C-alpha positions as CSV (number, residue, x, y, z in Angstrom):
1,M,-7.2,13.4,41.2
2,T,-5.4,11.3,38.5
3,P,-5.8,12.9,35.0
4,N,-7.7,10.9,32.4
5,T,-5.0,10.2,29.8
6,H,-7.6,8.6,27.5
7,A,-9.7,11.7,27.2
8,P,-9.5,13.6,23.9
9,L,-6.4,15.8,23.7
10,V,-6.3,19.2,22.0
11,H,-2.9,20.4,20.7
12,L,-2.8,24.2,20.8
13,I,0.0,25.9,18.8
14,D,0.4,29.6,19.0
15,D,3.6,31.7,19.5
16,D,1.6,34.3,21.6
17,A,1.8,33.3,25.2
18,A,-1.3,35.3,26.2
19,V,-3.4,33.7,23.4
20,R,-2.2,30.2,24.4
21,E,-3.1,30.7,28.0
22,A,-6.5,32.2,27.3
23,L,-7.5,29.5,24.7
24,A,-6.1,26.7,26.9
25,L,-8.3,27.8,29.8
26,L,-11.3,28.1,27.5
27,I,-10.8,24.6,26.0
28,A,-10.4,23.1,29.4
29,T,-13.8,24.3,30.5
30,I,-15.5,21.7,28.2
31,G,-13.5,18.8,29.7
32,L,-10.9,18.5,27.0
33,R,-7.2,18.0,27.8
34,V,-5.0,20.7,26.3
35,Q,-1.3,20.6,25.4
36,A,0.0,24.0,24.4
37,W,3.0,24.6,22.2
38,A,4.9,27.8,21.4
39,D,7.1,26.4,18.7
40,P,5.6,24.6,15.7
41,A,8.8,22.7,15.0
42,E,8.8,21.3,18.5
43,F,5.2,20.3,18.1
44,L,5.9,18.5,14.9
45,A,8.8,16.6,16.4
46,R,7.1,15.6,19.6
47,F,3.3,15.4,19.5
48,D,1.5,12.1,19.9
49,R,0.1,11.2,16.5
50,Q,-2.0,8.4,18.0
51,A,-4.0,10.6,20.4
52,I,-7.7,11.2,19.9
53,G,-8.6,14.9,19.6
54,A,-7.9,17.9,17.5
55,I,-5.2,20.5,16.6
56,V,-5.7,24.3,16.9
57,L,-3.1,26.0,14.9
58,D,-2.2,29.7,14.4
59,V,-1.5,30.6,10.8
60,R,1.1,33.3,11.3
61,M,4.1,32.2,13.4
62,P,7.9,32.8,13.2
63,G,9.7,30.1,11.4
64,I,7.2,27.5,10.3
65,G,3.8,29.0,9.4
66,G,0.5,27.3,10.3
67,L,-0.3,26.4,6.7
68,T,3.1,24.8,6.2
69,V,2.5,22.8,9.5
70,L,-0.9,21.7,8.2
71,E,0.6,20.5,4.9
72,R,3.3,18.5,6.7
73,L,0.7,16.9,8.9
74,V,-1.4,15.9,5.8
75,D,1.8,14.6,4.1
76,E,2.5,12.4,7.1
77,G,-1.0,11.0,7.1
78,V,-1.9,12.6,10.5
79,D,-5.7,12.2,11.0
80,Q,-6.4,14.6,13.8
81,P,-8.7,17.4,12.5
82,V,-6.9,20.8,12.2
83,I,-8.6,24.1,13.1
84,L,-6.6,27.1,11.8
85,L,-6.7,30.5,13.5
86,T,-5.6,33.8,11.9
87,G,-5.8,37.5,12.7
88,H,-5.2,38.5,9.1
89,G,-7.2,36.1,6.9
90,T,-7.6,36.4,3.2
91,V,-9.8,34.6,0.7
92,E,-6.6,33.0,-0.8
93,M,-5.4,31.9,2.6
94,C,-8.8,30.4,3.4
95,R,-8.9,28.6,0.1
96,R,-5.4,27.2,0.6
97,A,-6.2,26.0,4.1
98,F,-9.3,24.1,3.1
99,K,-7.5,22.7,0.0
100,A,-4.8,21.4,2.3
101,G,-7.3,19.7,4.5
102,A,-8.2,22.1,7.3
103,A,-11.4,21.2,9.3
104,E,-12.1,24.8,9.9
105,F,-10.7,28.3,9.4
106,L,-11.5,30.9,12.1
107,E,-10.5,34.5,12.4
108,K,-9.1,36.2,15.5
109,P,-10.3,37.5,17.9
110,V,-12.0,34.1,18.0
111,D,-15.6,33.8,18.9
112,E,-15.5,31.6,22.0
113,D,-18.8,29.8,21.4
114,L,-17.9,29.1,17.8
115,L,-14.5,27.7,18.7
116,I,-16.0,25.5,21.3
117,E,-18.7,24.2,18.9
118,T,-16.1,23.6,16.2
119,L,-13.8,21.8,18.5
120,Q,-16.5,19.5,19.9
121,N,-17.6,18.6,16.4
122,A,-14.1,18.0,15.3
123,V,-13.4,15.7,18.3
124,R,-16.6,13.8,17.8
125,Q,-15.8,13.3,14.1
126,H,-12.3,12.1,15.0
127,V,-13.6,9.6,17.5
128,R,-16.0,8.2,14.9
129,S,-13.3,8.0,12.3
130,R,-10.9,6.1,14.7
131,E,-13.8,3.8,15.7
132,R,-14.5,3.0,12.0
133,H,-10.8,2.5,11.3
134,E,-10.5,0.1,14.3
135,A,-13.6,-1.8,13.2
136,D,-12.3,-2.2,9.7
137,R,-8.9,-3.4,11.0
138,A,-10.6,-6.0,13.2
139,A,-12.8,-7.1,10.4
140,R,-9.7,-7.6,8.1
141,E,-8.0,-9.6,10.8
142,R,-11.0,-11.9,11.3
143,Y,-11.4,-12.3,7.5
144,A,-7.8,-13.4,7.2
145,Q,-8.6,-16.3,9.5
146,L,-10.9,-17.9,7.0
147,S,-9.9,-20.9,4.9
148,P,-10.0,-20.5,1.1
149,R,-13.2,-22.7,1.0
150,E,-14.8,-20.5,3.7
151,R,-14.1,-17.4,1.7
152,E,-15.7,-19.0,-1.3
153,V,-18.8,-19.8,0.7
154,L,-18.9,-16.2,2.2
155,G,-18.7,-14.7,-1.3
156,L,-21.7,-16.8,-2.4
157,I,-23.6,-15.9,0.7
158,V,-22.9,-12.2,0.1
159,G,-24.0,-12.8,-3.5
160,G,-27.4,-13.9,-2.2
161,L,-27.3,-17.7,-2.8
162,T,-29.0,-20.1,-0.6
163,N,-27.3,-23.1,1.0
164,K,-28.6,-25.4,-1.7
165,E,-27.4,-23.1,-4.4
166,I,-24.0,-22.8,-2.8
167,G,-23.8,-26.6,-2.5
168,R,-24.5,-27.0,-6.2
169,A,-22.0,-24.2,-7.1
170,L,-19.2,-25.7,-5.1
171,G,-20.1,-29.4,-5.4
172,L,-20.8,-29.7,-1.6
173,S,-23.5,-31.4,0.4
174,P,-26.0,-29.1,2.2
175,R,-24.6,-30.4,5.5
176,T,-21.0,-29.3,4.5
177,V,-22.3,-25.9,3.4
178,E,-24.1,-25.5,6.7
179,A,-20.9,-26.4,8.6
180,H,-18.9,-23.8,6.6
181,R,-21.6,-21.3,7.3
182,A,-21.5,-21.9,11.0
183,H,-17.7,-21.6,11.0
184,L,-18.0,-18.3,9.1
185,F,-20.4,-16.8,11.6
186,D,-18.1,-18.0,14.5
187,K,-14.8,-16.7,13.1
188,L,-16.3,-13.4,11.9
189,E,-18.2,-12.9,15.1
190,A,-21.4,-12.1,13.1
191,A,-24.6,-12.0,15.1
192,S,-26.8,-12.2,12.1
193,L,-26.9,-12.5,8.3
194,A,-27.3,-8.7,8.0
195,H,-24.3,-8.2,10.3
196,L,-22.3,-10.6,8.1
197,I,-23.1,-8.9,4.9
198,R,-22.7,-5.4,6.3
199,G,-19.4,-6.1,7.8
200,Y,-17.8,-8.3,5.2
201,A,-19.4,-7.8,1.8
202,S,-16.7,-5.4,0.6
203,L,-13.9,-7.8,1.7
204,A,-15.5,-10.7,0.0
205,D,-16.1,-8.7,-3.2
206,A,-12.5,-7.6,-3.3
207,D,-11.0,-11.1,-2.7
208,P,-9.7,-12.4,-6.1
209,A,-10.3,-15.9,-4.8
């Protein structure tokens, strides 16, 4: 069977081979792909930052510790949620982890049900985050296709003006306003007025024009 390369991918970083093997088998039972790493430096150099999924990261490892890895990921703008694991947790370590951006901080030996629940929640949140990001990117691209006049009309529609009021504000005939409105809906792929306002109000409000 050909593996599903589009399925969420969990990166598992732990220098303990037995732990890596056990956790990789556990994660695979819920249908997630797993890529295990023994060396955090190799992980940082090679892992796919565009993949959908999550990162499970041991805190105490030779060389680069898990908290340092987390901080580097955040500095790079990596958006995969990070779940930290430790066998020697402290309040200060936990505080630093969450301050650095960790999604969760779990102690070893890890409760299997808790890890699975945490991973599933993290992956779902990452999928939703990427979907929102993609929707926002597509909306910005469609908005960029509008002419200056169409952007003016959109801003007034978002402001709650009727076609007649827009015509008076811009010195346009009702028929011209209606034509601009139709072009707006077509270019922005808006199925309704509510869709138009929900998807583009923030862009219209931010446009200096």
